[in-house]
C-alpha positions as CSV (number, residue, x, y, z in Angstrom):
1,M,24.3,47.3,-31.7
2,G,22.2,45.4,-29.1
3,S,23.3,42.1,-27.7
4,S,21.8,39.0,-29.2
5,A,22.3,36.9,-26.1
6,A,19.0,35.8,-24.4
7,P,18.5,37.1,-20.9
8,R,19.2,34.6,-18.2
9,P,16.1,33.3,-16.6
10,A,15.5,34.1,-12.9
11,G,16.8,31.5,-10.5
12,A,14.6,29.3,-8.3
13,L,15.6,31.4,-5.3
14,S,15.1,34.8,-7.1
15,A,12.5,37.2,-5.7
16,A,9.9,35.8,-8.2
17,Y,10.2,32.2,-6.9
18,R,11.8,32.4,-3.5
19,A,8.8,31.9,-1.2
20,L,7.3,29.2,-3.4
21,T,10.6,27.3,-3.7
22,L,11.2,27.4,0.1
23,G,7.6,26.4,0.7
24,I,7.8,23.4,-1.6
25,L,11.1,22.4,-0.1
26,A,9.5,22.6,3.4
27,I,6.6,20.4,2.3
28,I,9.0,17.7,1.0
29,T,11.1,18.0,4.2
30,C,8.0,17.4,6.3
31,S,7.3,14.3,4.3
32,A,10.9,13.1,4.6
33,F,11.1,13.8,8.3
34,E,7.9,12.0,9.0
35,A,9.0,9.0,7.0
36,M,12.4,8.7,8.8
37,A,11.4,9.8,12.3
38,V,8.2,7.8,12.6
39,T,10.0,4.7,11.7
40,T,12.5,5.3,14.6
41,A,9.8,6.2,17.1
42,M,7.2,3.5,16.2
43,P,8.7,0.8,18.5
44,V,8.2,3.1,21.5
45,V,4.7,3.9,20.4
46,A,3.9,0.2,19.9
47,E,5.2,-0.7,23.3
48,E,3.3,2.1,25.2
49,L,0.0,1.5,23.3
50,S,0.3,-2.3,23.1
51,A,0.3,-2.6,19.3
52,G,0.7,-6.4,19.2
53,A,0.2,-7.9,15.7
54,G,-1.1,-4.5,14.4
55,Y,2.4,-2.9,14.4
56,G,2.9,-3.3,10.6
57,L,-0.5,-1.7,9.8
58,A,0.8,1.7,10.9
59,F,3.2,1.6,7.9
60,S,1.1,-0.3,5.3
61,M,-2.0,1.8,5.9
62,F,0.0,5.0,5.3
63,L,1.2,3.6,2.0
64,T,-2.2,2.3,0.8
65,A,-3.9,5.6,1.7
66,S,-1.1,7.5,-0.1
67,L,-1.8,5.5,-3.2
68,L,-5.4,6.5,-3.1
69,G,-4.6,10.1,-2.4
70,T,-2.2,10.1,-5.4
71,V,-4.8,8.8,-7.8
72,V,-7.6,11.1,-6.7
73,A,-5.3,14.1,-6.7
74,G,-4.1,13.3,-10.2
75,S,-7.6,13.3,-11.6
76,R,-8.6,16.4,-9.6
77,C,-5.6,18.4,-10.8
78,D,-6.4,17.7,-14.4
79,V,-9.9,19.0,-14.0
80,Q,-9.7,21.6,-11.2
81,G,-6.0,22.6,-11.2
82,P,-3.6,21.9,-8.3
83,L,-5.0,24.2,-5.7
84,P,-7.9,22.0,-4.3
85,S,-5.5,19.0,-4.0
86,L,-2.8,21.1,-2.3
87,A,-5.3,22.5,0.2
88,A,-6.8,19.1,0.9
89,G,-3.4,17.5,1.2
90,L,-2.2,20.1,3.7
91,A,-5.4,19.8,5.8
92,L,-5.3,15.9,5.8
93,M,-1.6,15.8,6.6
94,T,-2.1,18.1,9.6
95,A,-5.2,16.2,10.8
96,G,-3.4,12.9,10.6
97,L,-0.5,14.2,12.6
98,V,-2.8,15.6,15.3
99,L,-4.7,12.3,15.5
100,S,-1.5,10.3,15.9
101,A,-0.1,12.8,18.5
102,L,-3.2,12.6,20.6
103,A,-3.8,8.8,20.2
104,G,-4.7,6.8,23.3
105,E,-4.8,3.5,21.5
106,F,-2.7,2.1,18.7
107,W,-5.5,1.8,16.2
108,I,-5.9,5.5,16.4
109,V,-2.2,6.0,15.5
110,T,-2.9,3.7,12.6
111,A,-5.9,5.8,11.5
112,G,-3.8,8.9,11.9
113,R,-1.1,7.5,9.6
114,A,-3.8,6.6,7.0
115,V,-5.1,10.2,7.1
116,S,-1.6,11.6,6.8
117,G,-0.9,9.2,3.9
118,L,-4.0,10.4,2.1
119,G,-2.8,14.0,2.5
120,G,0.7,13.2,1.6
121,G,-0.3,11.5,-1.7
122,A,-2.4,14.5,-2.7
123,M,0.3,17.1,-1.7
124,I,3.0,15.5,-3.8
125,V,1.0,15.3,-7.0
126,A,-0.1,19.0,-6.5
127,V,3.5,20.0,-6.0
128,Y,4.6,18.3,-9.2
129,V,1.8,20.1,-11.1
130,I,2.7,23.4,-9.6
131,I,6.3,23.0,-10.6
132,G,5.2,22.2,-14.2
133,E,2.8,25.2,-14.3
134,I,5.0,27.9,-12.7
135,Y,8.7,27.1,-13.2
136,P,10.3,27.4,-16.6
137,A,11.7,24.1,-18.1
138,A,15.3,25.3,-17.4
139,L,14.6,25.5,-13.7
140,Q,12.8,22.2,-13.3
141,P,15.8,19.9,-13.2
142,V,17.4,22.2,-10.6
143,L,14.3,22.2,-8.4
144,F,13.9,18.4,-8.6
145,G,17.5,18.1,-7.5
146,W,16.8,20.3,-4.5
147,L,13.7,18.2,-3.7
148,A,15.9,15.2,-3.5
149,T,18.4,17.1,-1.4
150,A,15.6,18.1,1.0
151,W,15.7,14.4,2.2
152,I,19.3,14.7,3.4
153,L,18.7,16.6,6.7
154,P,15.7,14.4,7.7
155,S,17.7,11.3,6.8
156,M,20.6,12.4,9.0
157,A,18.9,14.2,11.8
158,G,15.4,12.7,11.8
159,P,16.1,9.3,13.4
160,L,18.3,10.8,16.1
161,A,15.9,13.6,16.9
162,A,13.0,11.2,17.0
163,G,14.9,8.8,19.2
164,L,15.8,11.5,21.7
165,L,12.2,12.8,21.7
166,A,10.7,9.4,22.2
167,Q,13.3,8.4,24.9
168,Y,13.5,11.6,26.9
169,V,10.3,13.6,26.2
170,S,7.4,11.8,24.5
171,W,6.9,10.0,21.2
172,R,3.9,12.3,20.7
173,W,6.2,15.2,19.9
174,V,7.6,13.2,16.9
175,F,4.2,13.8,15.3
176,A,3.4,17.2,16.8
177,A,6.7,18.8,15.8
178,V,5.9,18.4,12.1
179,I,2.6,20.2,12.4
180,P,3.9,23.8,12.5
181,I,6.3,23.2,9.6
182,V,3.4,21.9,7.5
183,L,1.3,25.1,8.3
184,V,4.2,27.4,7.6
185,A,4.9,25.7,4.3
186,G,1.3,26.1,3.3
187,L,1.4,29.8,4.1
188,M,4.5,30.3,2.0
189,V,3.2,28.5,-1.0
190,W,-0.4,29.7,-1.0
191,P,0.0,33.3,-2.2
192,R,2.0,32.2,-5.3
193,V,-0.4,29.4,-6.3
194,R,-3.8,30.7,-5.4
195,S,-4.3,32.1,-8.9
196,L,-3.7,28.8,-10.6
197,G,-7.0,27.6,-12.1
198,P,-8.1,24.5,-14.0
199,P,-6.6,23.9,-17.5
200,D,-8.2,25.7,-20.3
201,H,-9.1,22.5,-22.1
202,P,-9.1,19.7,-19.6
203,A,-8.6,16.2,-21.2
204,L,-10.2,14.4,-18.2
205,D,-13.9,14.6,-17.7
206,P,-15.4,14.2,-14.2
207,A,-16.8,10.7,-15.0
208,L,-13.3,9.5,-15.9
209,G,-11.9,11.1,-12.8
210,R,-14.4,9.1,-10.7
211,R,-13.5,5.9,-12.5
212,R,-9.8,6.6,-11.8
213,A,-10.6,7.2,-8.1
214,L,-12.4,3.8,-8.0
215,W,-9.5,2.0,-9.6
216,G,-7.2,3.8,-7.1
217,T,-9.3,2.3,-4.3
218,V,-9.0,-1.2,-5.9
219,L,-5.2,-0.7,-6.3
220,A,-4.8,0.3,-2.6
221,A,-6.9,-2.6,-1.4
222,A,-5.2,-5.1,-3.7
223,V,-1.7,-4.0,-2.7
224,F,-2.5,-4.2,1.0
225,A,-4.1,-7.7,0.6
226,A,-1.1,-9.0,-1.4
227,Q,1.4,-7.6,1.1
228,W,-0.4,-8.8,4.2
229,A,-1.3,-12.3,2.9
230,G,2.1,-12.9,1.4
231,N,4.0,-12.0,4.6
232,E,1.5,-14.0,6.7
233,A,1.8,-17.1,4.5
234,A,5.6,-16.9,4.5
235,S,5.9,-16.6,8.3
236,S,2.8,-18.6,9.3
237,S,3.0,-21.9,11.2
238,A,-0.7,-22.5,10.3
239,S,-2.1,-25.6,8.6
240,L,-1.6,-26.4,5.0
241,A,-5.1,-25.3,4.2
242,S,-4.6,-21.9,5.8
243,S,-1.3,-21.4,4.0
244,V,-2.9,-22.3,0.6
245,L,-5.7,-19.8,1.4
246,L,-3.2,-17.0,2.3
247,W,-1.1,-17.6,-0.8
248,S,-4.3,-17.5,-2.9
249,V,-5.3,-14.2,-1.4
250,A,-1.8,-12.9,-2.1
251,A,-1.9,-14.0,-5.7
252,A,-5.4,-12.6,-6.2
253,G,-4.3,-9.3,-4.7
254,A,-1.3,-9.1,-7.0
255,A,-3.5,-9.9,-10.0
256,A,-6.0,-7.3,-9.1
257,A,-3.2,-4.7,-8.6
258,G,-1.9,-5.5,-12.0
259,V,-5.3,-4.9,-13.6
260,A,-5.7,-1.6,-11.7
261,L,-2.2,-0.5,-12.7
262,G,-3.1,-1.1,-16.3
263,R,-6.0,1.3,-15.9
264,L,-4.1,4.0,-14.0
265,L,-0.7,4.1,-15.6
266,P,0.0,5.3,-19.2
267,A,-0.9,2.7,-21.8
268,G,2.0,0.3,-22.4
269,T,3.7,0.9,-19.0
270,L,3.6,-2.7,-17.9
271,R,5.1,-3.9,-21.3
272,L,7.7,-1.1,-21.3
273,A,6.4,0.7,-24.3
274,R,8.8,3.4,-25.6
275,G,8.6,7.0,-24.3
276,L,6.5,8.1,-21.4
277,P,5.4,4.5,-20.4
278,S,9.0,3.4,-20.0
279,V,9.9,6.5,-18.0
280,V,7.1,5.7,-15.5
281,A,8.0,2.0,-15.4
282,T,11.7,2.9,-14.7
283,R,10.6,4.9,-11.7
284,G,8.8,1.9,-10.2
285,L,11.5,-0.7,-11.0
286,L,14.3,1.4,-9.4
287,S,12.2,2.1,-6.3
288,A,11.5,-1.6,-5.9
289,G,15.2,-2.4,-5.8
290,F,16.4,0.5,-3.7
291,V,13.7,1.0,-1.1
292,A,13.5,-2.7,-0.3
293,A,17.3,-3.1,0.0
294,E,17.5,0.0,2.2
295,A,14.8,-1.2,4.4
296,F,16.7,-4.4,5.2
297,L,20.2,-2.9,5.2
298,P,20.4,-1.9,8.9
299,L,19.1,-5.4,9.8
300,M,21.7,-7.0,7.6
301,V,24.7,-5.2,9.1
302,L,23.4,-5.7,12.6
303,A,23.1,-9.4,12.0
304,T,26.2,-10.0,10.0
305,H,28.7,-7.4,11.2
306,G,27.6,-6.9,14.8
307,V,27.6,-3.1,14.6
308,D,25.4,-1.0,16.9
309,P,22.2,0.7,15.5
310,A,23.8,4.2,15.4
311,T,26.7,2.8,13.3
312,A,24.4,0.9,11.0
313,G,22.6,4.2,10.3
314,L,25.8,5.5,8.7
315,A,25.1,3.4,5.7
316,L,21.7,5.1,5.3
317,T,23.3,8.5,5.7
318,A,25.8,7.6,3.0
319,G,22.9,6.6,0.7
320,A,21.2,9.9,1.3
321,V,24.3,11.9,0.6
322,G,24.9,9.9,-2.6
323,W,21.4,10.6,-3.6
324,A,22.0,14.4,-3.2
325,V,25.2,14.2,-5.3
326,G,23.4,12.3,-8.0
327,S,20.6,14.9,-8.1
328,F,23.1,17.7,-8.2
329,L,24.8,16.1,-11.2
330,Q,21.6,15.4,-13.1
331,A,20.6,19.1,-12.7
332,R,23.7,20.0,-14.7
333,A,23.5,17.2,-17.3
334,G,22.6,18.3,-20.8
335,G,21.5,16.5,-23.8
336,R,20.3,12.9,-23.8
337,R,18.5,12.7,-20.5
338,H,17.3,9.1,-21.0
339,R,20.9,8.0,-20.8
340,L,20.8,9.1,-17.1
341,L,18.1,6.5,-16.5
342,V,20.3,3.8,-18.0
343,I,23.4,4.9,-16.1
344,G,21.4,5.1,-12.8
345,A,19.8,1.7,-13.3
346,T,23.2,0.1,-14.1
347,M,24.8,1.7,-11.0
348,L,21.9,0.5,-8.8
349,A,22.0,-3.0,-10.2
350,A,25.8,-3.1,-9.5
351,A,25.4,-1.6,-6.0
352,V,22.5,-3.8,-4.8
353,G,24.0,-6.9,-6.4
354,G,27.4,-6.0,-4.9
355,I,25.9,-5.7,-1.5
356,G,24.6,-9.2,-2.0
357,L,28.2,-10.4,-2.4
358,L,29.4,-8.4,0.6
359,T,27.3,-9.9,3.4
360,S,30.1,-11.9,4.8
361,P,31.3,-10.7,8.3
362,S,34.8,-10.6,6.9
363,V,34.0,-7.7,4.6
364,P,34.8,-4.3,6.3
365,F,31.7,-2.3,7.2
366,W,33.1,0.8,5.5
367,V,33.1,-1.0,2.1
368,I,29.3,-1.5,2.5
369,V,28.9,2.2,3.3
370,V,30.8,3.2,0.2
371,V,28.8,0.8,-2.1
372,W,25.6,2.1,-0.7
373,S,26.5,5.7,-1.4
374,F,26.7,4.7,-5.1
375,A,23.2,3.2,-4.8
376,G,22.0,6.6,-3.5
377,A,23.8,8.4,-6.3
378,A,22.2,6.1,-8.9
379,M,18.7,7.0,-7.5
380,G,19.6,10.7,-7.5
381,L,20.6,10.6,-11.2
382,A,17.6,8.5,-12.3
383,L,14.6,9.5,-10.2
384,S,15.0,13.3,-10.6
385,S,15.4,12.7,-14.3
386,T,12.1,10.7,-14.5
387,S,10.4,13.7,-12.9
388,V,11.8,16.1,-15.4
389,M,11.0,13.9,-18.3
390,V,7.4,13.3,-17.3
391,L,6.7,17.0,-17.0
392,A,8.3,17.7,-20.4
393,L,6.2,14.9,-22.0
394,S,3.0,16.3,-20.5
395,T,0.6,19.1,-21.3
396,S,-1.4,21.3,-18.9
397,A,-4.3,19.0,-19.6
398,D,-2.7,15.7,-18.5
399,R,0.1,16.9,-16.2
400,G,-1.7,15.9,-13.0
401,R,-2.6,12.5,-14.3
402,N,1.0,11.8,-15.5
403,S,2.5,13.1,-12.3
404,A,0.2,10.8,-10.3
405,S,1.2,7.9,-12.5
406,L,4.8,8.6,-11.7
407,Q,4.1,8.6,-7.9
408,I,1.9,5.5,-8.2
409,S,4.7,3.6,-10.0
410,D,7.1,4.8,-7.3
411,Q,4.9,3.7,-4.4
412,V,3.8,0.4,-5.9
413,G,7.4,-0.4,-6.8
414,A,8.5,0.2,-3.2
415,V,5.8,-2.0,-1.9
416,A,6.5,-4.8,-4.4
417,G,10.2,-4.8,-3.7
418,T,9.7,-4.7,0.1
419,T,7.1,-7.5,-0.1
420,V,9.4,-9.7,-2.1
421,A,12.3,-9.1,0.3
422,G,10.1,-9.7,3.3
423,I,8.7,-12.9,1.9
424,L,12.2,-14.2,1.0
425,F,13.5,-13.3,4.5
426,A,10.6,-15.1,6.2
427,L,11.0,-18.2,4.0
428,L,14.8,-18.5,4.2
429,Q,15.8,-17.3,7.6
430,N,16.7,-19.9,10.3
431,P,16.2,-18.4,13.8
432,A,18.6,-21.0,15.2
433,A,21.4,-19.9,12.9
434,S,23.7,-16.9,13.5
435,G,24.6,-14.3,10.9
436,Q,22.2,-15.3,8.2
437,S,24.5,-13.8,5.5
438,G,23.3,-16.3,2.9
439,V,19.7,-15.2,3.4
440,F,20.7,-11.6,2.8
441,S,22.7,-12.5,-0.3
442,V,19.7,-14.1,-1.9
443,M,17.5,-11.2,-1.0
444,W,19.9,-8.6,-2.5
445,L,20.6,-10.5,-5.7
446,V,16.9,-10.9,-6.3
447,L,16.3,-7.2,-5.7
448,A,19.1,-6.4,-8.2
449,I,16.8,-8.0,-10.9
450,F,14.4,-5.1,-10.6
451,A,17.3,-2.7,-11.4
452,C,18.4,-4.8,-14.3
453,V,14.9,-4.6,-15.9
454,G,15.2,-0.9,-15.2
455,I,18.2,-0.7,-17.5
456,V,15.9,-2.0,-20.3
457,S,13.1,0.4,-19.6
458,G,15.5,3.3,-19.2
459,A,16.9,2.6,-22.7
460,R,13.3,2.5,-24.1
461,S,12.4,5.9,-22.5
462,A,13.8,7.7,-25.5
463,I,11.1,9.5,-27.5
464,V,9.9,7.9,-30.7
465,T,8.5,10.1,-33.5
466,P,6.9,8.9,-36.8
467,N,9.3,10.9,-39.0
468,T,12.7,10.5,-37.4
469,G,12.4,7.3,-35.4
470,K,14.1,7.2,-32.0
471,V,15.0,10.7,-30.7
472,P,17.0,11.0,-27.5
473,F,15.2,13.0,-24.9
474,T,16.6,16.4,-24.3
475,A,15.5,18.4,-21.3
C-alpha cells in the first residue's frame, strides 16, 4: 500500500531555489546596507562637499524617487512581468551608487541618491512579484522572514563599517563597496527568472499604467513638498506671512498626496475597508510609528541619558534582532494570520508609548533597549505577515500592482511619521533647556497613535466573503 502522505515541498535553499534565494537575500542586504551605512557616512560627505542647507535632500530625494520607482514598476510588472523592472532596478541602483561615489559636489550625491532610490523602488516590487510567481505558498512566509533577517547584519555592522571607511579610508567607498554585491546578486537571480514573462491575461492596460505612473509622480512631488514645507515652517524664524505660506504649501502637499494615494492604493485603503485594503493600510500605519520613533531614538538617548553614539546604537541593534525574532515566529505561525497584525500593532503601540514614558534620565538605558527590542519583534510579526497576505490575495494579473501598493503604503507611512515627529520636535524643543525629555515624550506618545489605528486596521484585514461573512485569513 502506498503512503498517502503528500511529499514535502523543496525548501527555499534546496537546489531548485538556492541561487535565486541567495540572490534575493543579497539584493535586500544591499538595500539595507545602503540605508544604514549612508546615514552614518553622510555627515562626513556633507562636510567635505559643503552640503549646507541641502543636507536633508540626500535622504528625501531617495525616498521620493523610490516612491516613483515603486509605482512605475508595479504597473510594468502587471503588463510585462517582473523581468524588465528587475533589470532596470539593478541598472539604476548601480548607476546611482557610481554617481555618488564619484561626486565632486553635494548636489551630485543628491542626484545619485535619487537614481538609486528609483532603482531600489523598482527592484523591491520585482522581487515581491518573483516570490509570488516562483515560490509555493508554503515557502513564502519563510522567505519573507529571511528577508527581514537580511536587515540584521547591515543594522549591526553597516554603521560601524561605514564609520571606519569614512574616517580612515574615504566616504566614497561606502557607496562603491555596494556595487559588486548588486552585480553579483543580479547574476545569481537572472538565470532563474529570465523565463518569466507577462501574465497570460493582464488586468492592467498600458494606458492605465501610464496614468498610475503620472499619479506616482504627483505623489512623490506632494510628499516632498509637504515634508519640506512643514519642517521649514516649524523651524523657521521667518515672518508671519512666510510661515503662513509654508504651512499652506505643506497642507496642499498633504492633500495632493491623499488624492494620489486614493488613486494608487486598493479602493477603500484610506477608510480601512475590510480585506486587502486594511492589510495595505496596516503596513503604512505601523511603518509610520516605528520608523519615525527609530529615527529619533539615538537622538533621544544621547540627549536624555548622556550615552555615547556607539552605546546609543545598541538600541537600534536590539530592534533589528527583535525584528528577526518576530519574522522567525510569523513564518511558523499557522491559522489566522490577520491576528498577527493585531498582535504586532498592539505590541508596537505599547512599546512606542512605553518609550514615551521612559524618557526620564532616571530610567536605566537597558530598559529602553529591552522595550525597543519588543518594538522590533512587533514589526517582524506584522510586516512579514502583510507581505504574505497581499501575495495570497493577489492573482498573477494584479500581483505587481498590489505589491507596489504595499511598498507605497510602507514608504508614505515612514515619511508621514517622520515628518510629524520632526515638526513636533522643531515646535517643542527649547535649545536653552537641557535633556528635553518632555519633548520626546510628546513625540513618542503621538507616534503611538499610528500603531493604535493599526490595531483597528489589522482586525479589519480578515477576509469577507458573501456567503460566510468574516473569514479569518489563513496562509
